[in-house]
C-alpha positions as a Markdown table, in Angstrom:
| # | Residue | x | y | z |
|---|---|---|---|---|
| 1 | Unk | 87.5 | 117.1 | 54.8 |
| 2 | Unk | 87.9 | 113.9 | 56.9 |
| 3 | Unk | 90.6 | 112.8 | 59.3 |
| 4 | Unk | 93.4 | 111.9 | 56.8 |
| 5 | Unk | 95.6 | 108.8 | 58.1 |
| 6 | Unk | 98.8 | 107.8 | 56.6 |
| 7 | Unk | 98.7 | 103.7 | 56.2 |
| 8 | Unk | 101.2 | 101.8 | 57.9 |
| 9 | Unk | 103.5 | 99.5 | 55.8 |
| 10 | Unk | 106.4 | 97.5 | 55.5 |
| 11 | Unk | 109.8 | 99.8 | 56.0 |
| 12 | Unk | 112.4 | 99.3 | 53.7 |
| 13 | Unk | 115.0 | 101.8 | 54.4 |
| 14 | Unk | 113.4 | 105.1 | 55.4 |
| 15 | Unk | 109.9 | 105.9 | 56.8 |
| 16 | Unk | 107.6 | 108.6 | 57.7 |
| 17 | Unk | 107.5 | 109.6 | 61.8 |
| 18 | Unk | 105.4 | 112.9 | 61.5 |
| 19 | Unk | 103.0 | 114.5 | 59.0 |
| 20 | Unk | 101.6 | 118.4 | 59.2 |
| 21 | Unk | 99.7 | 120.5 | 56.9 |
| 22 | Unk | 99.2 | 124.2 | 57.3 |
| 23 | Unk | 97.8 | 127.2 | 55.4 |
| 24 | Unk | 100.2 | 130.2 | 54.6 |
| 25 | Unk | 97.9 | 133.1 | 54.7 |
| 26 | Unk | 100.4 | 135.5 | 53.7 |
| 27 | Unk | 101.5 | 133.4 | 50.7 |
| 28 | Unk | 97.9 | 132.1 | 50.1 |
| 29 | Unk | 99.0 | 128.4 | 49.8 |
| 30 | Unk | 99.1 | 125.1 | 51.7 |
| 31 | Unk | 102.4 | 123.6 | 52.9 |
| 32 | Unk | 102.8 | 120.1 | 53.7 |
| 33 | Unk | 105.4 | 118.4 | 56.1 |
| 34 | Unk | 106.8 | 115.1 | 56.3 |
| 35 | Unk | 109.4 | 114.2 | 58.6 |
| 36 | Unk | 111.2 | 111.2 | 57.5 |
| 37 | Unk | 113.8 | 108.9 | 59.5 |
| 38 | Unk | 116.2 | 105.9 | 58.5 |
| 39 | Unk | 115.7 | 102.5 | 59.7 |
| 40 | Unk | 118.5 | 101.9 | 62.3 |
| 41 | Unk | 118.6 | 105.5 | 63.2 |
| 42 | Unk | 115.5 | 106.1 | 65.2 |
| 43 | Unk | 117.3 | 108.0 | 68.2 |
| 44 | Unk | 117.2 | 111.5 | 68.5 |
| 45 | Unk | 120.8 | 112.3 | 68.2 |
| 46 | Unk | 120.5 | 111.1 | 64.4 |
| 47 | Unk | 119.1 | 113.8 | 62.3 |
| 48 | Unk | 115.8 | 113.7 | 60.2 |
| 49 | Unk | 115.1 | 114.3 | 56.8 |
| 50 | Unk | 112.0 | 116.7 | 55.9 |
| 51 | Unk | 109.9 | 116.8 | 52.7 |
| 52 | Unk | 108.0 | 120.1 | 52.1 |
| 53 | Unk | 105.1 | 120.4 | 49.7 |
| 54 | Unk | 103.4 | 123.6 | 48.7 |
| 55 | Unk | 99.9 | 123.8 | 46.9 |
| 56 | Unk | 97.4 | 126.0 | 46.1 |
| 57 | Unk | 94.5 | 123.3 | 46.7 |
| 58 | Unk | 94.3 | 121.4 | 50.2 |
| 59 | Unk | 93.3 | 118.2 | 48.5 |
| 60 | Unk | 96.2 | 118.3 | 46.2 |
| 61 | Unk | 98.8 | 118.8 | 49.2 |
| 62 | Unk | 96.9 | 115.9 | 50.9 |
| 63 | Unk | 97.1 | 113.6 | 48.0 |
| 64 | Unk | 100.9 | 114.2 | 47.3 |
| 65 | Unk | 101.4 | 113.5 | 50.8 |
| 66 | Unk | 99.7 | 110.3 | 50.7 |
| 67 | Unk | 101.6 | 109.4 | 47.6 |
| 68 | Unk | 105.1 | 110.1 | 49.2 |
| 69 | Unk | 104.3 | 108.3 | 52.4 |
| 70 | Unk | 103.5 | 105.1 | 49.9 |
| 71 | Unk | 107.2 | 105.2 | 48.9 |
| 72 | Unk | 108.4 | 105.7 | 52.7 |
| 73 | Unk | 105.5 | 104.1 | 54.8 |
| 74 | Unk | 105.4 | 104.7 | 58.4 |
| 75 | Unk | 105.8 | 101.9 | 60.8 |
| 76 | Unk | 102.4 | 102.4 | 62.5 |
| 77 | Unk | 99.2 | 104.8 | 61.3 |
| 78 | Unk | 99.9 | 108.2 | 61.4 |
| 79 | Unk | 97.4 | 111.0 | 61.5 |
| 80 | Unk | 98.2 | 114.1 | 59.2 |
| 81 | Unk | 97.9 | 117.2 | 61.7 |
| 82 | Unk | 95.9 | 119.9 | 60.2 |
| 83 | Unk | 96.8 | 123.3 | 61.9 |
| 84 | Unk | 94.4 | 125.1 | 60.0 |
| 85 | Unk | 91.5 | 123.1 | 61.5 |
| 86 | Unk | 93.2 | 123.7 | 65.1 |
| 87 | Unk | 93.4 | 127.4 | 64.5 |
| 88 | Unk | 97.3 | 127.9 | 64.3 |
């Protein structure tokens, strides 16, 4: 699969700051993770929310992550970190 990027957009209240996809060998499924922050509370002392996605198919997880990112677009283009390709 080619490099997957979440496209930047106009941020309303929340925005994606990080995205990751990994394969869980024990459970035989993919887990997608989106880290989301609130506009105006970007500093580390404030917490961030996370959205987790589980799927048996990698393409489905990617597609769902991209659809969620359209609701909470990042301020800059963000690459989805694929830990399966890295070997973690």
